[in-house]
C-alpha positions in Angstrom: 0.0 0.0 0.0 1.4 3.4 -0.9 2.5 5.5 2.0 0.2 8.4 1.0 -3.0 6.3 0.8 -4.1 6.8 4.5 -3.7 10.6 4.5 -5.6 10.8 1.2 -8.5 8.7 2.7 -8.6 10.9 5.8 -8.6 14.1 3.7 -11.4 12.8 1.5 -13.5 11.8 4.5 -12.9 15.2 6.0 -14.0 16.9 2.8 -17.1 14.8 2.5 -17.9 15.5 6.2 -17.5 19.2 5.6 -19.8 19.2 2.6 -22.4 17.2 4.5 -22.2 19.6 7.4 -22.5 22.6 5.1 -25.5 21.0 3.4 -27.1 20.3 6.8 -26.5 23.8 8.0 -27.8 25.3 4.7 -31.0 23.1 5.0 -31.5 24.3 8.6 -31.0 27.9 7.5 -33.5 27.5 4.7 -36.1 25.8 7.0 -35.8 28.6 9.5 -36.2 31.2 6.9 -39.2 29.5 5.3 -40.9 29.4 8.7 -40.1 33.1 9.3 -38.1 32.4 12.5 -36.7 35.5 14.0 -35.0 36.3 17.3 -33.7 39.9 17.1 -30.8 41.1 19.2 -31.6 42.5 22.6 -31.8 46.1 21.6 -34.2 45.3 18.8 -36.5 43.4 21.1 -37.1 46.6 23.0 -40.3 47.6 21.2 -40.4 51.0 19.6 -43.9 50.8 17.9 -45.1 47.2 18.0 -43.6 43.9 17.3 -44.8 43.7 13.7 -44.2 47.3 12.9 -40.7 47.2 14.3 -39.9 44.3 12.0 -40.9 46.6 9.1 -38.9 49.4 10.4 -35.8 47.2 10.6 -36.1 46.3 7.0 -36.0 50.0 6.1 -37.8 49.6 2.9 -41.4 50.5 3.9 -43.4 53.6 4.5 -41.8 54.3 7.8 -38.3 54.6 9.4 -36.9 54.7 12.9 -36.6 58.3 14.0 -34.8 59.5 17.2 -37.0 62.6 17.1 -40.3 60.9 17.4 -39.7 57.1 17.3 -41.0 56.6 13.8 -41.8 58.9 10.9 -42.5 58.6 7.1 -39.4 57.7 5.1 -38.5 60.3 2.5 -39.2 58.8 -1.0 -41.2 55.8 0.3 -44.0 54.6 -1.8 -47.4 55.1 -0.2 -49.0 51.6 -0.3 -52.7 52.5 -0.9 -51.9 54.9 -3.8 -51.0 54.5 -7.4 -47.3 55.1 -7.0 -47.4 58.3 -4.9 -44.4 58.8 -2.6 -43.5 60.7 0.6 -41.8 63.9 -0.4 -38.1 64.5 0.3 -38.8 66.3 3.5 -40.7 63.4 5.0 -44.2 64.7 4.5 -47.1 63.7 2.4 -48.1 66.1 -0.4 -46.2 68.7 -2.4 -42.8 69.7 -1.1 -42.8 73.2 0.4 -39.9 75.7 0.5 -38.8 76.8 4.0 -39.0 80.3 2.8 -42.5 81.7 3.1 -44.5 83.3 0.2 -46.0 86.6 1.4 -49.8 86.6 1.4 -50.1 82.8 1.4 -51.7 81.1 4.4 -49.5 78.2 5.5 -51.2 75.4 7.4 -49.6 72.4 9.1 -51.7 69.4 9.9 -50.5 67.1 12.7 -52.2 63.9 13.6 -52.5 60.2 12.9 -53.8 58.0 10.1 -56.7 60.3 9.0 -54.4 63.3 8.8 -51.9 61.2 6.8 -54.8 60.3 4.6 -54.7 56.5 4.9 -56.9 54.9 2.2 -57.3 57.9 0.0 -55.4 59.8 -2.7 -53.5 62.9 -1.7 -56.0 65.2 -3.5 -58.9 63.7 -1.5 -57.3 64.2 2.0 -58.8 66.8 4.2 -55.3 68.5 4.2 -55.4 69.0 0.4 -59.0 69.9 0.4 -58.4 72.7 2.9 -56.2 74.4 0.3 -58.8 74.0 -2.4 -61.7 75.2 -0.4 -59.8 78.2 1.0 -58.7 79.2 -2.5 -62.3 79.0 -3.7 -63.0 81.6 -1.0 -60.3 83.8 -2.2 -57.6 82.8 0.3 -54.3 81.6 -1.1 -53.0 78.7 1.0 -50.5 75.8 1.1 -50.4 72.8 3.4 -47.7 70.9 5.2 -49.1 67.4 6.0 -47.2 66.1 9.0 -49.5 63.2 9.8 -48.0 60.0 11.1 -50.0 56.8 11.9 -50.5 56.1 15.6 -48.5 59.1 16.9 -49.3 60.4 20.4 -49.2 64.0 21.7 -45.6 63.3 23.0 -44.4 62.4 19.6 -46.3 65.3 18.0 -44.6 67.8 20.4 -41.1 66.5 19.5 -41.9 66.5 15.8 -43.1 70.1 16.1 -40.0 71.2 18.0 -37.4 69.6 15.8 -39.1 69.4 12.4 -42.4 71.1 11.6 -41.8 74.5 13.2 -38.9 75.2 10.8 -41.6 75.6 8.0 -43.1 78.5 10.1 -46.8 77.7 9.6 -49.5 80.3 10.3 -51.9 77.7 11.6 -51.2 74.3 13.2 -54.1 71.8 13.3 -53.5 69.1 15.9 -55.8 66.0 16.1 -54.2 64.4 19.1 -57.2 64.6 21.3 -56.6 61.4 23.3 -56.8 58.5 20.8 -53.4 56.8 20.6 -52.0 58.6 23.7 -54.2 56.4 25.9 -53.1 53.1 24.4 -51.0 50.5 26.3 -47.3 51.3 26.5 -45.2 48.5 24.9 -43.3 46.6 27.5 -44.5 49.2 30.1 -42.4 51.9 28.6 -44.3 55.2 27.9 -43.6 57.3 24.8 -41.3 59.8 26.5 -39.1 57.0 27.9 -38.8 55.3 24.6 -37.8 58.5 22.9 -35.1 59.1 25.5 -33.8 55.6 25.0 -33.7 55.9 21.2 -31.7 59.1 21.4 -29.1 57.4 23.6 -29.1 54.2 21.3 -30.4 55.0 17.8 -31.8 52.0 15.9 -30.2 50.6 12.7 -30.9 51.5 9.1 -31.7 48.1 7.9 -28.1 47.1 7.0 -27.7 43.7 8.6 -24.5 42.2 10.0 -23.7 38.4 10.3 -25.7 38.1 13.5 -28.8 39.6 11.9 -28.6 37.8 8.6 -28.0 34.3 9.8 -31.1 32.5 11.2 -28.8 29.9 12.8 -27.3 32.6 14.9 -30.8 33.8 15.8 -31.4 30.2 17.1 -28.1 30.3 19.1 -29.1 33.6 20.6 -32.6 32.3 21.4 -31.2 29.2 23.2 -28.8 31.5 25.2 -31.8 33.6 26.3 -33.9 30.6 27.1 -31.1 29.2 29.3 -30.5 32.6 31.0 -34.2 33.2 31.7 -34.4 36.3 29.6 -36.8 34.7 27.1 -39.2 33.6 29.8 -39.3 37.1 31.4 -40.1 38.6 28.0 -42.7 36.0 27.3 -44.4 36.6 30.7 -44.4 40.4 30.0 -46.0 39.8 26.5 -48.7 37.6 28.0 -49.5 40.2 30.7 -49.8 42.9 28.0 -52.2 40.7 26.0 -54.3 40.1 29.1 -54.5 43.8 29.9 -55.4 44.8 26.4 -59.0 43.9 26.8 -59.6 46.3 29.7 -57.9 49.3 28.3 -61.1 51.4 28.1 -61.6 51.1 31.8 -60.9 54.2 33.9 -59.2 52.2 36.6 -57.2 50.0 34.2 -54.0 48.9 36.0 -51.7 48.9 33.0 -49.2 51.5 31.8 -50.5 53.9 29.1 -48.3 55.4 26.3 -49.0 58.8 27.8 -50.5 58.9 31.3 -53.3 61.4 31.7 -51.3 64.0 33.7 -48.4 63.8 31.2 -50.9 64.1 28.4 -52.3 67.4 29.8 -48.8 68.7 30.4 -47.7 67.9 26.8 -50.9 69.3 25.3 -50.4 72.6 27.2 -46.7 72.7 26.1 -47.7 72.0 22.5 -50.2 74.9 22.4 -47.7 77.3 24.1 -44.8 76.4 21.8 -47.0 76.7 18.7 -48.1 80.2 19.9 -44.5 81.1 20.7 -43.7 80.7 17.0 -46.5 83.2 16.2 -48.7 80.4 14.8 -52.3 79.7 15.7 -53.0 76.3 17.3 -56.3 74.6 16.4 -57.4 71.3 18.1 -59.5 68.9 15.9 -61.2 65.7 17.0 -61.4 63.1 14.3 -64.9 61.8 13.9 -65.8 58.1 14.0 -68.6 56.3 12.2 -70.3 55.4 15.4 -71.1 57.6 18.4 -70.0 55.0 20.9 -68.0 56.8 23.7 -64.8 55.3 25.1 -64.8 56.7 28.6 -61.0 56.9 28.7 -60.8 58.6 25.3 -63.5 61.1 26.5 -61.5 61.9 29.7 -58.3 62.6 27.6 -60.3 64.7 25.0 -61.9 66.7 27.9 -58.4 67.3 29.2 -57.4 68.7 25.9 -60.5 70.9 25.7 -59.8 72.2 29.2 -56.2 73.1 28.3 -57.5 74.8 25.1 -60.0 76.8 27.2 -57.2 78.2 29.3 -55.6 79.8 26.2 -58.7 80.5 24.1 -57.6 77.9 21.6 -60.1 76.9 18.9 -61.4 73.3 19.3 -63.3 71.8 16.4 -65.5 68.8 17.0 -64.8 66.8 13.9 -68.2 65.0 13.9 -70.1 68.2 14.3 -68.0 69.9 11.6 -68.6 67.0 9.2 -72.4 67.0 10.0 -72.6 70.8 9.6 -71.1 70.6 6.1 -73.7 68.1 5.0 -76.5 70.1 6.6 -77.7 67.6 9.2 -76.9 68.4 12.8 -74.8 65.6 14.4 -75.8 63.2 11.6 -73.2 61.5 9.4 -73.7 58.5 7.1 -71.7 55.3 6.3 -70.5 56.9 3.0 -68.3 59.3 4.9 -66.2 56.4 6.3 -64.0 53.5 5.0 -64.3 51.8 8.4 -65.1 52.8 12.0 -62.2 55.3 12.2 -61.0 56.1 8.6 -62.7 58.8 6.5 -63.6 58.2 2.9 -63.1 60.7 0.1 -66.4 62.4 0.8 -65.7 62.3 4.5 -62.4 64.2 4.0 -64.2 66.8 1.8 -67.0 67.3 4.4 -64.5 67.6 7.3 -62.4 70.1 5.4 -65.5 72.2 4.7 -66.4 72.2 8.3 -62.8 73.1 9.4 -62.7 76.1 7.0 -66.0 77.4 8.1 -64.9 77.5 11.8 -61.4 78.8 11.0 -62.8 81.7 9.0 -65.3 82.5 11.7 -62.3 83.0 14.0 -60.6 85.3 11.5 -57.7 83.0 10.7 -55.5 84.3 7.9 -52.0 84.6 6.6 -49.5 86.7 8.5 
Protein backbone atom coordinates (compact mmCIF):
# COMPACT_ATOMS: atom_id res chain seq x y z
CA UNK A 1 0.00 0.00 0.00
CA UNK A 2 1.43 3.41 -0.92
CA UNK A 3 2.46 5.51 2.03
CA UNK A 4 0.16 8.40 1.04
CA UNK A 5 -3.03 6.30 0.84
CA UNK A 6 -4.08 6.85 4.51
CA UNK A 7 -3.69 10.64 4.53
CA UNK A 8 -5.61 10.82 1.24
CA UNK A 9 -8.45 8.73 2.65
CA UNK A 10 -8.62 10.93 5.77
CA UNK A 11 -8.62 14.12 3.69
CA UNK A 12 -11.36 12.77 1.49
CA UNK A 13 -13.48 11.82 4.50
CA UNK A 14 -12.89 15.24 6.02
CA UNK A 15 -13.96 16.94 2.81
CA UNK A 16 -17.08 14.80 2.52
CA UNK A 17 -17.94 15.50 6.16
CA UNK A 18 -17.48 19.22 5.58
CA UNK A 19 -19.75 19.16 2.57
CA UNK A 20 -22.38 17.20 4.49
CA UNK A 21 -22.18 19.60 7.43
CA UNK A 22 -22.49 22.61 5.13
CA UNK A 23 -25.48 21.02 3.41
CA UNK A 24 -27.13 20.29 6.76
CA UNK A 25 -26.55 23.85 8.01
CA UNK A 26 -27.85 25.25 4.73
CA UNK A 27 -30.96 23.09 5.02
CA UNK A 28 -31.51 24.29 8.58
CA UNK A 29 -31.01 27.90 7.52
CA UNK A 30 -33.51 27.46 4.69
CA UNK A 31 -36.06 25.79 6.98
CA UNK A 32 -35.77 28.59 9.55
CA UNK A 33 -36.21 31.24 6.86
CA UNK A 34 -39.19 29.45 5.31
CA UNK A 35 -40.87 29.38 8.74
CA UNK A 36 -40.09 33.05 9.31
CA UNK A 37 -38.14 32.38 12.52
CA UNK A 38 -36.65 35.50 14.01
CA UNK A 39 -35.02 36.32 17.33
CA UNK A 40 -33.70 39.89 17.09
CA UNK A 41 -30.80 41.06 19.20
CA UNK A 42 -31.64 42.45 22.64
CA UNK A 43 -31.79 46.11 21.64
CA UNK A 44 -34.16 45.27 18.78
CA UNK A 45 -36.48 43.39 21.14
CA UNK A 46 -37.10 46.64 23.03
CA UNK A 47 -40.26 47.58 21.19
CA UNK A 48 -40.43 51.02 19.60
CA UNK A 49 -43.87 50.82 17.91
CA UNK A 50 -45.13 47.24 17.98
CA UNK A 51 -43.55 43.86 17.33
CA UNK A 52 -44.83 43.65 13.74
CA UNK A 53 -44.24 47.32 12.92
CA UNK A 54 -40.71 47.18 14.34
CA UNK A 55 -39.90 44.31 11.99
CA UNK A 56 -40.94 46.55 9.08
CA UNK A 57 -38.88 49.44 10.43
CA UNK A 58 -35.78 47.23 10.64
CA UNK A 59 -36.15 46.30 6.98
CA UNK A 60 -35.96 50.03 6.15
CA UNK A 61 -37.84 49.64 2.85
CA UNK A 62 -41.41 50.46 3.86
CA UNK A 63 -43.43 53.59 4.49
CA UNK A 64 -41.79 54.33 7.84
CA UNK A 65 -38.32 54.57 9.37
CA UNK A 66 -36.91 54.66 12.88
CA UNK A 67 -36.65 58.30 13.99
CA UNK A 68 -34.84 59.47 17.16
CA UNK A 69 -36.96 62.64 17.05
CA UNK A 70 -40.33 60.88 17.43
CA UNK A 71 -39.66 57.08 17.34
CA UNK A 72 -40.98 56.60 13.79
CA UNK A 73 -41.81 58.87 10.87
CA UNK A 74 -42.52 58.60 7.11
CA UNK A 75 -39.43 57.66 5.12
CA UNK A 76 -38.54 60.28 2.48
CA UNK A 77 -39.17 58.82 -0.97
CA UNK A 78 -41.16 55.85 0.34
CA UNK A 79 -44.02 54.64 -1.83
CA UNK A 80 -47.41 55.11 -0.18
CA UNK A 81 -49.00 51.62 -0.29
CA UNK A 82 -52.65 52.53 -0.90
CA UNK A 83 -51.89 54.91 -3.78
CA UNK A 84 -50.98 54.50 -7.43
CA UNK A 85 -47.26 55.06 -6.95
CA UNK A 86 -47.37 58.31 -4.92
CA UNK A 87 -44.43 58.84 -2.58
CA UNK A 88 -43.53 60.65 0.61
CA UNK A 89 -41.81 63.89 -0.36
CA UNK A 90 -38.07 64.50 0.25
CA UNK A 91 -38.78 66.31 3.54
CA UNK A 92 -40.68 63.36 5.00
CA UNK A 93 -44.22 64.73 4.54
CA UNK A 94 -47.13 63.70 2.35
CA UNK A 95 -48.07 66.06 -0.44
CA UNK A 96 -46.17 68.71 -2.40
CA UNK A 97 -42.76 69.75 -1.10
CA UNK A 98 -42.78 73.25 0.38
CA UNK A 99 -39.86 75.67 0.49
CA UNK A 100 -38.79 76.76 3.95
CA UNK A 101 -39.00 80.35 2.76
CA UNK A 102 -42.51 81.73 3.11
CA UNK A 103 -44.47 83.29 0.23
CA UNK A 104 -46.01 86.61 1.37
CA UNK A 105 -49.80 86.57 1.44
CA UNK A 106 -50.09 82.77 1.40
CA UNK A 107 -51.66 81.06 4.40
CA UNK A 108 -49.46 78.15 5.46
CA UNK A 109 -51.22 75.41 7.42
CA UNK A 110 -49.57 72.42 9.11
CA UNK A 111 -51.72 69.40 9.93
CA UNK A 112 -50.45 67.09 12.66
CA UNK A 113 -52.23 63.90 13.60
CA UNK A 114 -52.54 60.20 12.91
CA UNK A 115 -53.81 58.01 10.09
CA UNK A 116 -56.69 60.26 9.01
CA UNK A 117 -54.38 63.27 8.82
CA UNK A 118 -51.90 61.24 6.78
CA UNK A 119 -54.83 60.26 4.56
CA UNK A 120 -54.66 56.48 4.86
CA UNK A 121 -56.85 54.86 2.21
CA UNK A 122 -57.34 57.89 -0.04
CA UNK A 123 -55.43 59.78 -2.73
CA UNK A 124 -53.54 62.91 -1.74
CA UNK A 125 -55.99 65.23 -3.52
CA UNK A 126 -58.85 63.69 -1.52
CA UNK A 127 -57.31 64.17 1.95
CA UNK A 128 -58.75 66.84 4.20
CA UNK A 129 -55.33 68.53 4.18
CA UNK A 130 -55.37 68.95 0.40
CA UNK A 131 -59.04 69.89 0.42
CA UNK A 132 -58.38 72.70 2.91
CA UNK A 133 -56.19 74.41 0.32
CA UNK A 134 -58.77 73.96 -2.43
CA UNK A 135 -61.70 75.22 -0.35
CA UNK A 136 -59.77 78.23 0.98
CA UNK A 137 -58.70 79.21 -2.53
CA UNK A 138 -62.32 78.95 -3.69
CA UNK A 139 -63.04 81.56 -1.00
CA UNK A 140 -60.28 83.84 -2.21
CA UNK A 141 -57.57 82.84 0.28
CA UNK A 142 -54.27 81.59 -1.13
CA UNK A 143 -53.04 78.69 0.98
CA UNK A 144 -50.53 75.84 1.14
CA UNK A 145 -50.37 72.78 3.37
CA UNK A 146 -47.69 70.87 5.24
CA UNK A 147 -49.14 67.43 6.00
CA UNK A 148 -47.20 66.07 8.98
CA UNK A 149 -49.54 63.19 9.77
CA UNK A 150 -48.01 59.97 11.11
CA UNK A 151 -49.97 56.81 11.92
CA UNK A 152 -50.45 56.08 15.63
CA UNK A 153 -48.49 59.08 16.91
CA UNK A 154 -49.27 60.44 20.38
CA UNK A 155 -49.16 64.01 21.71
CA UNK A 156 -45.64 63.33 23.05
CA UNK A 157 -44.41 62.41 19.58
CA UNK A 158 -46.29 65.33 18.03
CA UNK A 159 -44.61 67.82 20.35
CA UNK A 160 -41.15 66.46 19.53
CA UNK A 161 -41.94 66.46 15.80
CA UNK A 162 -43.13 70.05 16.10
CA UNK A 163 -40.05 71.19 18.02
CA UNK A 164 -37.43 69.57 15.83
CA UNK A 165 -39.08 69.36 12.41
CA UNK A 166 -42.38 71.08 11.62
CA UNK A 167 -41.80 74.49 13.22
CA UNK A 168 -38.95 75.21 10.79
CA UNK A 169 -41.60 75.65 8.05
CA UNK A 170 -43.13 78.52 10.07
CA UNK A 171 -46.83 77.73 9.57
CA UNK A 172 -49.54 80.29 10.28
CA UNK A 173 -51.94 77.66 11.59
CA UNK A 174 -51.22 74.27 13.18
CA UNK A 175 -54.13 71.81 13.26
CA UNK A 176 -53.55 69.10 15.86
CA UNK A 177 -55.79 66.02 16.05
CA UNK A 178 -54.16 64.37 19.09
CA UNK A 179 -57.21 64.58 21.34
CA UNK A 180 -56.61 61.40 23.33
CA UNK A 181 -56.79 58.51 20.84
CA UNK A 182 -53.37 56.81 20.64
CA UNK A 183 -51.99 58.58 23.70
CA UNK A 184 -54.21 56.41 25.91
CA UNK A 185 -53.05 53.09 24.37
CA UNK A 186 -51.03 50.55 26.31
CA UNK A 187 -47.31 51.34 26.45
CA UNK A 188 -45.24 48.55 24.85
CA UNK A 189 -43.33 46.64 27.52
CA UNK A 190 -44.52 49.16 30.09
CA UNK A 191 -42.37 51.94 28.61
CA UNK A 192 -44.28 55.19 27.91
CA UNK A 193 -43.55 57.28 24.84
CA UNK A 194 -41.26 59.83 26.50
CA UNK A 195 -39.12 57.03 27.95
CA UNK A 196 -38.82 55.27 24.58
CA UNK A 197 -37.83 58.52 22.86
CA UNK A 198 -35.13 59.13 25.48
CA UNK A 199 -33.84 55.57 25.01
CA UNK A 200 -33.70 55.90 21.22
CA UNK A 201 -31.73 59.12 21.41
CA UNK A 202 -29.14 57.36 23.55
CA UNK A 203 -29.09 54.24 21.35
CA UNK A 204 -30.44 54.96 17.85
CA UNK A 205 -31.82 52.04 15.87
CA UNK A 206 -30.23 50.62 12.72
CA UNK A 207 -30.94 51.54 9.13
CA UNK A 208 -31.66 48.05 7.85
CA UNK A 209 -28.08 47.07 6.99
CA UNK A 210 -27.68 43.65 8.59
CA UNK A 211 -24.49 42.16 9.95
CA UNK A 212 -23.75 38.43 10.25
CA UNK A 213 -25.72 38.11 13.51
CA UNK A 214 -28.81 39.63 11.91
CA UNK A 215 -28.62 37.84 8.55
CA UNK A 216 -28.03 34.28 9.81
CA UNK A 217 -31.09 32.50 11.20
CA UNK A 218 -28.85 29.89 12.77
CA UNK A 219 -27.27 32.64 14.86
CA UNK A 220 -30.78 33.76 15.75
CA UNK A 221 -31.40 30.23 17.10
CA UNK A 222 -28.14 30.30 19.06
CA UNK A 223 -29.11 33.64 20.60
CA UNK A 224 -32.59 32.33 21.42
CA UNK A 225 -31.15 29.23 23.15
CA UNK A 226 -28.85 31.46 25.19
CA UNK A 227 -31.79 33.63 26.26
CA UNK A 228 -33.86 30.56 27.13
CA UNK A 229 -31.06 29.24 29.33
CA UNK A 230 -30.51 32.61 31.04
CA UNK A 231 -34.22 33.19 31.71
CA UNK A 232 -34.44 36.33 29.59
CA UNK A 233 -36.75 34.65 27.10
CA UNK A 234 -39.21 33.59 29.83
CA UNK A 235 -39.28 37.06 31.37
CA UNK A 236 -40.06 38.64 28.00
CA UNK A 237 -42.73 36.03 27.28
CA UNK A 238 -44.42 36.63 30.66
CA UNK A 239 -44.44 40.37 29.98
CA UNK A 240 -45.99 39.81 26.53
CA UNK A 241 -48.71 37.57 28.03
CA UNK A 242 -49.47 40.19 30.68
CA UNK A 243 -49.85 42.89 28.03
CA UNK A 244 -52.24 40.74 26.00
CA UNK A 245 -54.30 40.10 29.12
CA UNK A 246 -54.46 43.81 29.93
CA UNK A 247 -55.41 44.84 26.38
CA UNK A 248 -59.04 43.88 26.83
CA UNK A 249 -59.64 46.31 29.71
CA UNK A 250 -57.85 49.35 28.31
CA UNK A 251 -61.07 51.36 28.06
CA UNK A 252 -61.63 51.12 31.83
CA UNK A 253 -60.87 54.22 33.88
CA UNK A 254 -59.24 52.16 36.65
CA UNK A 255 -57.17 50.04 34.23
CA UNK A 256 -53.99 48.86 36.03
CA UNK A 257 -51.66 48.91 33.01
CA UNK A 258 -49.19 51.55 31.76
CA UNK A 259 -50.52 53.91 29.08
CA UNK A 260 -48.33 55.36 26.35
CA UNK A 261 -49.03 58.81 27.76
CA UNK A 262 -50.49 58.88 31.27
CA UNK A 263 -53.28 61.42 31.69
CA UNK A 264 -51.29 63.98 33.70
CA UNK A 265 -48.44 63.76 31.19
CA UNK A 266 -50.93 64.13 28.35
CA UNK A 267 -52.35 67.36 29.78
CA UNK A 268 -48.84 68.73 30.36
CA UNK A 269 -47.67 67.94 26.83
CA UNK A 270 -50.85 69.31 25.25
CA UNK A 271 -50.37 72.56 27.15
CA UNK A 272 -46.71 72.70 26.06
CA UNK A 273 -47.72 72.01 22.47
CA UNK A 274 -50.19 74.90 22.42
CA UNK A 275 -47.75 77.26 24.14
CA UNK A 276 -44.84 76.38 21.85
CA UNK A 277 -46.96 76.75 18.71
CA UNK A 278 -48.07 80.18 19.90
CA UNK A 279 -44.45 81.09 20.71
CA UNK A 280 -43.70 80.71 16.99
CA UNK A 281 -46.50 83.19 16.19
CA UNK A 282 -48.68 80.38 14.84
CA UNK A 283 -52.32 79.70 15.71
CA UNK A 284 -53.01 76.27 17.25
CA UNK A 285 -56.29 74.55 16.41
CA UNK A 286 -57.40 71.30 18.05
CA UNK A 287 -59.49 68.95 15.93
CA UNK A 288 -61.21 65.74 17.02
CA UNK A 289 -61.40 63.12 14.28
CA UNK A 290 -64.95 61.75 13.86
CA UNK A 291 -65.78 58.06 13.96
CA UNK A 292 -68.57 56.25 12.15
CA UNK A 293 -70.34 55.44 15.44
CA UNK A 294 -71.08 57.61 18.44
CA UNK A 295 -69.96 54.97 20.91
CA UNK A 296 -68.04 56.77 23.66
CA UNK A 297 -64.84 55.30 25.08
CA UNK A 298 -64.77 56.67 28.64
CA UNK A 299 -60.98 56.93 28.74
CA UNK A 300 -60.80 58.62 25.34
CA UNK A 301 -63.45 61.09 26.50
CA UNK A 302 -61.45 61.90 29.66
CA UNK A 303 -58.35 62.58 27.56
CA UNK A 304 -60.33 64.65 25.05
CA UNK A 305 -61.90 66.66 27.86
CA UNK A 306 -58.42 67.28 29.24
CA UNK A 307 -57.39 68.70 25.86
CA UNK A 308 -60.49 70.88 25.71
CA UNK A 309 -59.78 72.18 29.22
CA UNK A 310 -56.22 73.11 28.28
CA UNK A 311 -57.52 74.78 25.12
CA UNK A 312 -59.96 76.80 27.19
CA UNK A 313 -57.16 78.21 29.32
CA UNK A 314 -55.58 79.78 26.23
CA UNK A 315 -58.71 80.46 24.15
CA UNK A 316 -57.58 77.90 21.57
CA UNK A 317 -60.10 76.92 18.91
CA UNK A 318 -61.37 73.34 19.34
CA UNK A 319 -63.26 71.85 16.40
CA UNK A 320 -65.47 68.84 17.03
CA UNK A 321 -64.85 66.82 13.88
CA UNK A 322 -68.17 65.01 13.93
CA UNK A 323 -70.13 68.25 14.30
CA UNK A 324 -68.02 69.93 11.61
CA UNK A 325 -68.62 67.03 9.25
CA UNK A 326 -72.36 67.01 9.99
CA UNK A 327 -72.56 70.79 9.59
CA UNK A 328 -71.09 70.57 6.12
CA UNK A 329 -73.75 68.06 5.00
CA UNK A 330 -76.53 70.13 6.59
CA UNK A 331 -77.67 67.64 9.21
CA UNK A 332 -76.89 68.38 12.83
CA UNK A 333 -74.76 65.61 14.39
CA UNK A 334 -75.76 63.24 11.59
CA UNK A 335 -73.24 61.47 9.38
CA UNK A 336 -73.65 58.47 7.12
CA UNK A 337 -71.67 55.35 6.30
CA UNK A 338 -70.53 56.87 3.00
CA UNK A 339 -68.28 59.25 4.94
CA UNK A 340 -66.15 56.37 6.30
CA UNK A 341 -64.01 53.55 5.00
CA UNK A 342 -64.32 51.81 8.37
CA UNK A 343 -65.05 52.82 11.96
CA UNK A 344 -62.16 55.28 12.19
CA UNK A 345 -61.01 56.08 8.63
CA UNK A 346 -62.68 58.76 6.53
CA UNK A 347 -63.64 58.17 2.90
CA UNK A 348 -63.08 60.68 0.11
CA UNK A 349 -66.39 62.44 0.76
CA UNK A 350 -65.71 62.28 4.50
CA UNK A 351 -62.43 64.17 4.04
CA UNK A 352 -64.19 66.77 1.84
CA UNK A 353 -66.96 67.32 4.37
CA UNK A 354 -64.51 67.57 7.27
CA UNK A 355 -62.39 70.12 5.39
CA UNK A 356 -65.47 72.23 4.68
CA UNK A 357 -66.39 72.24 8.35
CA UNK A 358 -62.84 73.14 9.40
CA UNK A 359 -62.67 76.06 6.96
CA UNK A 360 -66.01 77.43 8.14
CA UNK A 361 -64.90 77.47 11.78
CA UNK A 362 -61.43 78.81 11.02
CA UNK A 363 -62.80 81.71 9.01
CA UNK A 364 -65.32 82.45 11.74
CA UNK A 365 -62.30 82.99 14.03
CA UNK A 366 -60.64 85.31 11.52
CA UNK A 367 -57.70 83.00 10.72
CA UNK A 368 -55.54 84.32 7.87
CA UNK A 369 -51.98 84.63 6.57
CA UNK A 370 -49.45 86.68 8.54
